[in-house]
N, C-alpha and C positions, 0 to 999 in steps of 0.2 A: 504494500500500500504506500502510495506516495505521501510525503508530509503535506499537511494542509496549511496553506497560507492563512494565518489567523485573520487577515483582513477580508477573508471570504465570508465571514459571519455577518451577513446583512440582516438576518432575522434569526429568531430563536429556532425556527425549523431547520436552518442550516446546521446549527450546532447539534440538534437532535439527530439529523441524518448522519453527520460525521461520527457521532458517538455510537450509533447503531451499527454502522459499517465497521468501525474500529473494534467494537466488542465482538462482532462476528469473526473477525480475523484473529483476535487474540484469545478471548475467553472461550468462545464456542469451539475453537480448534484444539482445546486441551483434550488429550487422549485418555479420557476417564477409564475406559475399559482396560487399557494397558496398565494404568496405574493400579486399578483394583486387582488385576491379575498379579502384578508384582507384589503388592501388599499381601495378598493371600498366600502366594508362594513363599513369602518370607515371614509368614506368621505374625504380621503386624495387624493388630486389631483395628477394625473400622466398621462403621455402619454401612451395610450393603446398599442402603437406600440413598446414599449421598450422591449428589451431582458431581460433575467433573471438577468444578472449582473447589468444592469442599473436600473432595478426595485429594486434590493437590495440597490443600492446606494440611490434611492429616499427614501426608508424606513429608512435608516440610517440618512439621512439628515432631512427629514420632520417629522419623528416620534421620533427618538432619539436625534435629534439636532446636528448631526455630523458637526462640523466646521473644523475638522482636516483631513478630507478625509482619514479616516482609511481604506477604501476599496481599496485604491491605489494598495497595493500588489497583489490583485486579478486581477486588470487591467494589472499589469506588467506581471503576469503569462499568462493572455489571449493574450497580445501583443506578448509575446515570442512564444506562440502556433501558432499564425498567421505567425510569422517568420519561425518557424520550419516546417510548413506545406505548405507554399506558396512561390514560387519564386518571386524575385523582392521586397522583404519586409525587406531588410537590415535596412531600416529606423526604423522599429519597434524595432529591436535588439539594434541599437544605442541609440534610445530614452530611452529604459529601462535601459541600462547601465548608461546613463547620469542621469536619475532620481534616480538611486541607488547610485549615487555619486562615480562611479568607472571610471577608465581609463585603457583601455586595459587589462581587467581581464582575467585570465585563465578561462576555462570552469568550473573548480571546484570552483574557487572563485565566479564566477557569480551564480552558482547553490547554493552555501552556503549562499550567501547574500540574494538570493531570498527566500530560506527556512527560514532564520531569519525573514524576513519581513512578509511572509505569516503566520508563527508561531505566531508572535506578534499580527496579526489581530485576529486569533482564540483564543489566550490565554487571550486577554484583549480587547474584543470588546466593552466593556462599558466604555472605557476611554473617549469616547465622552461626557459622562455625567459629566466629571470633578470631579469625585469622586476618592477615593483611588484605586490604581492598585490592581487587584485581585491576 
């Protein structure tokens, strides 16, 4: 997916479309079945009914020892996708803005902060091991 120019956000619907597409490429492509198979074959306890994102969270916590909740940016993206695609979910938007430490951000500011957070997850996923940053 090509980076989005933040001046492309002329309307709230533009941001919603970008969020939905980005979530599809990042969160919905998590290979939950493979994670569940690995957890099962390695006797790592988990709830079989979990979705892919929650299963990845279990892997990070129970296998890699994540105590920093490094997966949070993917949950922010997913919550914003729910806001973007469903009516009556302003609480998801407000919650993410709050968790990102923002107050009344512009669409471009919110998108930029979200990119920074998701980028940090993918660029340094092993920070949970308390080793040096890569």
